[in-house]
C-alpha positions as CSV (number, residue, x, y, z in Angstrom):
1,M,58.5,32.1,-14.5
2,S,56.2,28.4,-13.9
3,D,57.5,25.1,-14.1
4,E,55.7,23.8,-17.4
5,I,53.9,20.9,-15.7
6,F,52.1,23.8,-14.6
7,G,52.9,26.5,-17.3
8,S,52.0,23.6,-20.6
9,P,49.0,24.2,-22.3
10,R,49.4,20.4,-22.6
11,L,50.3,18.9,-19.9
12,A,48.1,22.0,-17.4
13,A,45.3,19.9,-19.6
14,I,45.9,16.3,-18.1
15,Y,46.8,17.8,-14.8
16,D,44.3,16.6,-13.0
17,A,43.8,13.2,-14.6
18,L,47.3,12.2,-14.0
19,D,46.5,13.4,-10.1
20,P,43.1,12.4,-9.8
21,D,43.1,11.8,-6.2
22,R,42.9,15.7,-4.0
23,S,41.7,14.1,-0.8
24,D,44.4,16.5,0.6
25,L,42.8,19.6,-0.1
26,D,40.0,18.2,2.5
27,A,41.9,19.8,5.5
28,Y,41.7,23.1,3.9
29,V,38.2,22.8,3.6
30,G,37.6,21.5,7.1
31,I,39.7,24.8,8.6
32,A,37.8,26.8,6.4
33,G,34.8,25.5,8.5
34,E,36.5,26.0,11.4
35,L,37.9,29.4,11.2
36,N,34.0,30.7,9.6
37,A,35.9,31.5,6.6
38,R,34.0,33.9,4.2
39,S,36.9,34.8,2.4
40,V,39.6,32.6,1.5
41,L,42.7,33.5,-1.4
42,D,44.1,30.9,-2.3
43,V,47.9,31.0,-3.2
44,G,48.6,29.1,-6.5
45,C,45.8,28.2,-6.9
46,G,47.0,25.7,-10.4
47,T,43.7,24.0,-12.1
48,G,41.4,25.1,-9.4
49,T,40.3,22.2,-7.3
50,L,40.4,23.6,-4.3
51,A,39.0,27.2,-5.2
52,I,35.8,26.1,-6.5
53,V,35.1,22.9,-3.8
54,L,35.1,26.2,-1.3
55,A,33.3,28.9,-3.5
56,A,30.6,26.2,-3.9
57,R,30.3,26.4,-0.8
58,G,29.0,29.8,-0.7
59,I,32.9,31.3,0.1
60,D,34.1,34.7,-1.4
61,V,37.3,33.1,-3.3
62,V,39.9,34.3,-5.4
63,G,42.7,32.4,-7.1
64,V,46.1,33.4,-8.1
65,D,48.4,31.6,-10.2
66,P,51.3,32.7,-12.7
67,A,51.1,29.9,-14.5
68,V,48.2,31.2,-17.6
69,A,47.5,27.4,-19.0
70,S,46.6,26.4,-15.4
71,L,44.4,29.3,-15.1
72,D,42.7,28.0,-18.6
73,V,42.1,24.7,-17.2
74,A,40.6,26.4,-14.1
75,R,38.1,29.0,-15.8
76,A,36.1,26.5,-17.9
77,K,35.3,23.7,-15.0
78,P,32.0,24.2,-13.7
79,G,31.6,26.4,-11.1
80,A,34.7,27.9,-11.9
81,D,31.8,31.0,-12.3
82,R,32.1,32.0,-8.7
83,V,35.9,32.6,-8.2
84,R,37.8,35.8,-9.6
85,W,40.6,34.5,-11.1
86,I,43.2,36.9,-10.9
87,H,47.0,35.5,-13.0
88,G,50.2,37.1,-10.7
89,T,51.4,36.4,-7.8
90,A,50.5,36.7,-3.9
91,E,52.8,39.8,-4.5
92,T,50.8,42.1,-7.2
93,L,47.4,41.1,-5.7
94,P,44.9,44.0,-5.7
95,P,43.7,45.3,-1.8
96,L,41.6,42.1,-0.6
97,S,41.4,42.0,2.5
98,A,40.0,38.0,3.1
99,D,39.7,36.0,6.3
100,L,41.5,32.6,4.8
101,A,44.9,33.1,2.5
102,V,45.8,29.2,1.5
103,M,48.9,27.5,0.5
104,T,48.1,23.7,-0.8
105,A,50.6,21.2,-2.4
106,N,53.9,21.8,-3.0
107,V,53.3,25.5,-3.1
108,A,55.1,27.0,-0.1
109,Q,57.8,24.9,-1.1
110,V,58.7,26.2,-4.5
111,F,59.7,29.8,-3.2
112,L,63.6,28.9,-3.0
113,A,65.1,31.8,-1.3
114,D,64.0,33.5,1.5
115,D,63.8,36.8,0.0
116,E,61.4,35.0,-2.7
117,L,59.0,33.4,0.3
118,D,59.3,36.6,2.4
119,G,57.9,38.4,-0.4
120,T,55.3,36.2,-0.7
121,L,54.4,35.9,2.7
122,G,54.3,39.8,2.6
123,G,51.3,40.1,-0.3
124,V,49.5,37.2,1.5
125,R,50.1,39.4,4.7
126,R,48.5,42.6,2.6
127,A,45.4,41.0,1.2
128,L,43.9,39.0,4.6
129,A,42.1,41.5,7.4
130,P,43.0,42.2,10.2
131,G,43.1,39.0,12.5
132,G,42.9,36.5,9.2
133,R,45.1,33.7,8.8
134,L,47.4,31.5,6.9
135,V,47.3,27.7,6.1
136,F,49.7,25.7,3.7
137,E,51.7,22.9,4.5
138,V,55.1,21.6,3.6
139,R,57.1,18.5,3.4
140,D,58.7,17.2,6.4
141,P,62.6,17.1,5.2
142,A,63.1,14.5,8.0
143,R,61.4,11.7,6.1
144,R,63.1,12.6,2.7
145,A,60.4,12.7,0.3
146,W,62.3,12.7,-3.1
147,L,63.9,8.9,-1.8
148,G,60.9,7.1,-3.3
149,W,61.2,9.9,-6.8
150,N,61.6,7.8,-9.5
151,R,60.1,5.7,-12.5
152,E,59.6,2.4,-10.7
153,D,57.6,4.2,-7.6
154,T,55.5,6.9,-8.9
155,A,55.1,5.6,-12.7
156,T,51.4,6.6,-13.9
157,S,49.3,6.4,-16.4
158,A,45.2,7.7,-18.0
159,F,43.2,7.6,-20.5
160,V,42.2,11.9,-21.0
161,D,39.1,12.3,-22.8
162,G,39.7,14.2,-27.0
163,V,43.9,13.6,-25.7
164,G,43.9,10.0,-24.8
165,R,46.7,7.5,-22.9
166,V,49.7,9.9,-20.8
167,D,52.0,8.2,-19.5
168,A,54.0,10.0,-16.5
169,W,56.6,8.9,-14.6
170,C,59.4,11.0,-11.3
171,D,63.3,11.1,-11.5
172,L,65.6,12.6,-9.3
173,L,67.4,15.0,-10.6
174,A,69.4,16.5,-7.6
175,V,69.8,16.9,-3.6
176,E,72.2,19.7,-2.4
177,G,71.3,20.6,1.1
178,E,67.7,21.2,1.0
179,W,67.0,22.0,-2.8
180,V,65.6,18.9,-4.0
181,S,65.2,18.7,-7.8
182,F,63.2,16.8,-10.0
183,R,62.0,15.7,-13.7
184,W,58.5,14.9,-14.3
185,T,58.5,12.8,-17.8
186,H,54.9,12.3,-20.4
187,V,54.7,10.7,-23.4
188,F,51.7,11.0,-25.4
189,A,50.4,8.3,-26.8
190,S,48.6,9.5,-29.6
191,D,51.3,10.9,-31.5
192,G,55.0,9.6,-29.2
193,D,55.1,13.8,-27.8
194,V,57.8,13.4,-24.8
195,V,57.5,16.6,-22.4
196,T,59.4,16.9,-19.7
197,S,58.9,19.7,-16.7
198,D,61.8,20.0,-14.7
199,S,61.0,21.5,-10.8
200,T,63.3,22.4,-7.8
201,L,61.6,21.9,-4.4
202,R,63.0,23.7,-0.9
203,F,62.7,21.6,2.4
204,R,62.9,24.0,4.6
205,S,62.7,22.5,8.9
206,R,59.5,23.8,11.0
207,E,62.3,26.4,12.8
208,A,63.4,27.9,9.5
209,V,59.8,28.4,7.8
210,E,58.1,29.4,11.4
211,A,61.4,31.8,11.2
212,R,60.6,33.7,8.2
213,L,56.5,33.5,9.4
214,V,57.7,35.7,11.9
215,A,60.1,38.2,10.1
216,S,57.2,38.5,8.0
217,G,55.1,39.5,10.7
218,F,52.1,36.5,11.7
219,V,51.9,34.7,14.6
220,V,52.3,30.8,14.4
221,E,49.5,29.9,16.3
222,E,49.4,26.1,15.5
223,V,51.7,23.1,13.5
224,R,49.4,20.1,12.4
225,E,50.1,17.4,10.4
226,A,48.4,16.4,7.6
227,P,45.4,14.3,8.3
228,D,45.7,11.7,5.2
229,R,50.1,12.3,5.8
230,P,50.3,11.6,9.6
231,G,54.0,12.5,10.2
232,R,55.3,13.4,6.2
233,E,54.1,16.6,6.5
234,M,54.0,20.3,8.4
235,V,50.5,22.4,8.5
236,F,51.3,25.9,9.6
237,I,48.2,27.5,10.6
238,A,50.0,31.6,11.0
239,S,47.3,35.3,11.6
240,M,48.0,38.3,11.3
241,P,48.0,40.6,14.4
242,N,44.6,42.1,15.4
243,E,45.5,46.0,14.5
244,S,42.4,46.8,16.2
245,A,42.5,44.9,19.0
246,G,44.9,47.2,20.5
């Protein structure tokens, strides 16, 4: 089940307006070019920002997401007809043989149990061509990003066409080992409606992520820093063995 922030039609419709700076996706566009990827699977594609950018560059893109509301927003965007949108998860994908799979932002951290992450990695592996790559990011737990998840540091406001002004902020709810829970609150000025969305992310260490990748049959090629957030994010580049290489 998707969190309300992605699964609620009212919240999905304002998601992009409240987070307009997606320069974090530039690194993925660059990596797709670096790897000469001609086909890309965007796991947890959300409202489709990256998928549409890649498709505009002539790349064959499949976007998969479990949140219907987010996919509805994605499908309504200019250029969305160049992308194949799938409602579901990596585990339910049809055969694809993609050159590259990506999980941007917090996608890789929503899998709270190891078997959930393993299932997703297994689905991605089946969707990749031999020699294909998986690229994704996770927050470095040592930086304790959640310390800034409070109303003072996260408050934002936007005027959304057809909706009006929306105010939003994040509150930290709990930190229990690697699991961090938080709540986004959204206030719609047009009718005073208050809509909240609770989420939990798992902050795995680099070693734990690498172990899950290896257990799922991937080879870890490199771990980079996110160029726009040095020291805060770990970007994993892993490959599926090229079976034809003998």
